[in-house]
Phi, psi and omega in degrees: 000138182279135181236134175272133177242143181244139175290165182305314182294323177293316179302313180301317180298316181291329181268352179071034180230176178279162174302320180298323177297318179297316179298320178296319179295326176294314180298327180275355180084008178287331174230154180253125179270144172234174177239134178276185183297338179269359180088003179281150176287137176223162179233142179298130180303323180296324179291320178295317179298318179296319179294317179297318180293319179297320179295319179294321179294326178294332179274343189285329187255075177264126180303135180085355180285143177295147177262144185214153175280345178284131183256351187256093181243123182244115180273136180197194179240142175291126181249341182198141175225125174242120185235149164239185184298336185249313187238156177226146172256120182246128178251135175240147170253111183248090187062230180277003186254136174263125180241132181241133180229141173256116180226168180292150176296327176300318179295322177302314180292316181299323180278350181068032183285130172219163177302129182100349178292136171287144180205164177239125174266120178254126184246125175238108185231141175264349180229114179236127179266131178245128180239154176210157175283344183083000181262127175224149179263000000 
């Protein structure tokens, strides 16, 4: 069976942590290191996916939080707001991801959104495109 392995820096990027955090987790046994053909440390992609999913599930059940059918919630900071009298374009930086939403200017005011405000982008999509380079180690 074919297994995808991720380098330390790739693992850190997918988990939203530093390379040093990944190395520390390996030393603590939270992740298992393997060595690729070049002798570099790598981590099984399935193990990284499981850790990311467990972390997301741990954040999902906050007492008093609203329940929603949308599963894709990205927490970030408002980085830009462009408004006209009716509509606004709001940009959030959610970790390494830039999320852009078009909402009413009234909603921007009601939510008190300004640059630097923490916010959550909730995505409910029936069509999601998945891309890959097709390269796996």
